[in-house]
Phi, psi and omega in degrees: 000316179296325178296320179295320180296321179295318179297318181295319180298316179298320179297318180295319179296319179297317179297319180296320178297318179298320179297317179298319180297315180297320179296317179297316179296323179295319178296317178295322181297327178291339180266353181273116182277079179302324176205150179234111185298322182293316179295316180299321181294317179295322178293319178296327179280358181082012180262067185294325181293320176294319178297322180293319178296318179295319180292325177296320178297317180294324179289325177295326178285340180220071188292345180273357183284116177290330179293314177299319182296314179295318178296324180293319179295315181295316181291326177296313178299317180297315182294316180297318180296319180293317181296315181291324178295318177295322178296320179294321177294317179296322179294319179292333178276356180089004179270080187288329180295314179294320180298318179297321179294320180294317177295322179296318179296324178294321180288336173294327178285314180221098183299341180260013183289115188292323181298320179290322178297312179294329177295318178296321177294323182287341178296314178298321178295319180293323177297317178295319179294324177295320176296319177297321180294320177298317177297320179296321178294322178295316178295327177294319179295330179267013177066019177266080187287334182295310179292323177300319179293323177298316178297316180295325178299322177294322179293311185289337175292330177270325182221089184295345183256015179297111188295318181294319179293320179295321179295317179293324177298320177295322178295321178296316179296323178295317179296318179295323178294321179292325181276346179055052176144172179209170184251009176057223184278351184285162182295147181294350178293343177289355180275001177288160179263154180209153174242130184228147175223101182242130179237111179049043179275135176305144184303319181294325177291321177297319178293326176296320177299313179296323179298316180289328183281327187246355182075033181261150172245136182244140168246121187254127177297146185292341182275355176288125182301137181286340183268010177295132179241150184242131171240120188209132175228107180227151179227129178053050179251148176293142180300321180297320180292321177300316179297318180297319180292324176297317181295316181293318184292325185253023173055050177243163177223156183236158172225121182278122181267319173204196190296340180216026180229131184230136172262129180250137178210167180292142180277085179221155180304323181295313181290323177298318179295332181279319190257333186290129176279130178253140179237151178247132182218143178256132179246127176274133178254114186269321190241322183278174175276125183304322181294324178292320177295320179296320178296321178296317180292322178295324181286329185262309187263335182052061182294157182296311180225133181216124179238137181251125176248097182292326182295313180273358182053057182217160175238139176242120184239137175237114181191191182288161178302326179297318179294319180296320179292319177296321177296320178299318181291319179293320179294320178296330177283327187270323187268078180242152180292133181289153177294156177224153182218146174253132178255121169268114185243137175223122180249118184241136173253113178264108184246141175241114182242096181260105181243124176231132180223100186233144175127182179253126181254118180263165175299141183263007175200157174232128182252143179235126181219163178243158179209152180261204182290334180279004174063025176262122182296133178080008181237122179225146170280161180296328180286334182282344179293333181285339185243037178292139176213187183294335180285345180279348182254143179232137179249127180246132176233166181294157179234115009281172182292326178209146180235128176265114181269124176220085185224135177214121184238135178252170187272183182205174178245145184224130176276115182281319182202151177217068182275164173225129185222143179249136186216149177278163182298133177063023173247151184264134176248139182237137174233127177229118178238107183165213184233159170253110185270125180282140175232122182266130180240133179256138178233127182256125176278117185292334183279307184267345183077007180280135180253121179249152180237143177227154183243127172242158184239136177254134177279120180234126180143221181253125180232126182230127175243129180228132176231106185267159169220116187267130183249162172299156183083015178056049174240146184234119170265142185213146170259123186240132174229118180245131178224126176240121184228158178208161178280112181275326185200143175256130184243127179253124181279177180295329180271008178089355179286146183254139173231164186230139172265118186259126172269128188228140170232123188231143175222131176236133179203162174233127182215168181227125183234158173276164179298123180086358180277138181256131178245135179255125175247119184225179176109358176277086189256142175230124182246137173223131179228125179231120177240127178222151182215132176247132183228155168279124183306132178085299184289325182290344181266358180290140176297143178063303182288342182297335177298332181285343184237030180210163178217130182250137179236113182239115183238110179245119179243131178220124180232143180226132177268134180235127178249123174249121182231131182229116176275139175229111185287126177272315180215123182266174178294130178264119180260134182290158175288171182298323182284349174264321185283341181222128178210153181290138182226023175086203180257182181296322183263354188216114179277130177205139177261358179256114183269116176285138179214121183280075179221178182287148178255139178274001183270126179245125179212180181253140189269141179280165174277109183288164180276154176280169178295138180242155175299148185299133178091353182273131178266130183243162174260150183276135175284163177304140182274102182278153171278148187252149171227156185247145170228146186237148174238122181274136178262121182230094183291110174052047174076005180282182180296142180295124182238356181207166182211127173272142185222141173223147179244122182229156178288155179283333179207148177222167176253156179299132183093355183270144174257148179211161182257149174233098175286138179247125181235155177241121183250132177117180185260033182293131182237356183272177178289152181207130174239128182217164186229138172252115184215165180240142177278357183240139177287359181288343182249139176225148180279129179267310181201166178228128173256111183273127183268305178292135181287154173290152009268012184296319183228132174228158181216159178214131180269130179216117171043063175080005178222169180232130177255123180251141178232107177265106188285313183205172177231131182284327180201146178294124177221157183252148175057037177285131174278115182277315183196165176233121180262135177257119186238146178239136169276119188298139176296142180084001179290149180283154180287162177141187181264129180241153181247143170235132184245146171234107184211160186281161168285145185256020178297129184296136174079359181258314184233149175291162181286136181227138175275110181278158181214135180271152177236133186266135175241131176276122180258124183244171181292156180292157177286168182296330182266026176080028178090359180259136183228117174077165178240141178229129181270082176227146178234125180257113181289000000 
């Protein structure tokens, strides 16, 4: 009785414990948030930040919940990634306000989130780059390609993949290629044409002529010989090209100080080292190997200093601006993204399995055994041997007694693999679908007798190697290797080690396909044939009747591997335009990206009033730059056909107290004598000086009462656009405002000069400036 009570008590205690466990689990289950409809709804609506705030409140109310904790971590990561991704898109689109707001919201969620921090820093950089790009576009519109390129260089040094900057850079190169040269930092007025005839003219006088014609100021190094003479005959040549040829011919070099001031010095390593400005610039290498790019630059440009940073994939070059610009162009040609191609591969096994099993299959043996009283086959007592009878023997035959075989099976096709792989140009791609079978190898040390074992692995299955080379015209050449292997047999050695017999089918080929073209590779055939026949001895060999006592089994297996491969080009080779692939780079001893060419310039502009010669070391201020207009006087000797034309260029307006130049040119093949006068109808203008270009006795001049009388005695050869002289004229201080006339017309002495139709040119005279007619400062010194 007591035992029964004990059993009952234990049962009751167990039931009570189970009830407590279930109650506890039920309580815990009510606190486990398997799903939260409000959070899920907010996430579906795209309101991740609201969902995150709600989930944080629930987690604060139940901080021990692992489910809330895991959901909070996942939703936080999702929200931060979405906010920063939207911020990056807004920043790339130029919407900096929205991008800043998105990054700020991300930092409210996680103040230490690095992507949002770097995004906020990049906004200021993007704003600065956008301002530089706007300035570069304005300079491009005004044909000032040098400053536009400088702005773009600052952008691309910070962001080499800026699409807008790269596009504008390509347009600038195209324009420069079309113009076949550039004027660098100098004013575009140097693109005007001029005709000069200099015979053993001192270098300083030749430079003075260019200074007066183009409004240039020169600073001449003291080591330039004073006895250098220039002989030059050019017609319709750009002023910049004339200057470049003078520098190259007489072993001089220049340094541009500002838009109209040039320092000249001897072209020697010592002077170059003293005067040449060196700049340091870092170039990011995105696709090529930095060491290979550095080797290319050393071989072509030979920069002064070049450092290769393999870790940062960058080059740091210190040299002149011309070398840096040439390096930039060469790097842009060399550092291009390699082509890529996607291969659609399909490996099919076409198998034919013809199995036929026809006939009647009889038992192939009959067994005879004995048994005793205990009914055990093959077991008899000694006493039972004396009483053997027919009941003691048992005959055994197969079950069933006969089988009629009627079976015929045909083959099928099976797709073994259908992979897709993307690979870069001239890189190898590998596909392996199968197993790695271990093979254990034993090695016996003859000295110590120690036996060591090692494991190697054999690749068994489908193995495909493809190495593409992408050609122009969207064609892909490829080396293809296909191998299909399987374990044909397992071999066990005497020592128990296992080896495998591998069956392999391999194909290697090289072919070239067009983009999207599919090639079928077939012919990897495997044949297996098994024929077997079972007969009843004697009866199975009887003609005709033997079919009743035999069964034939014919199994023919044939399998063929078929490879279908289709290349699809993702990115082809990008070939540069003509203006990128070829550019002028100077001579063997002198690097220059500006090609001088003595030809006509298509650029039309107005020439400034250049400064007069100043004593050495004196700094002068620049006068207002007036716009110029031209007036012409036609020379018609005694009513004959017009054969020459006098031309002068004067500003459209000047201020009282201002000095300006009037270049006088003779256009045409006129060879006879000519006397003409440059004079003003107003006393507000007075002649300051005359710079005579043509040497005496061809041209002589005389200043008389506010005018200049020129006498051109003869012409040695017909030339066009010859600058005869440059007159320096001043608008008198205190002169009244209004329109004033300056005339260029011939002297009318009979028999001395041909008849010329004179024409007056009007100049608007305005009040003086507040600083006494001086505008701006220019740091130039004219020796």
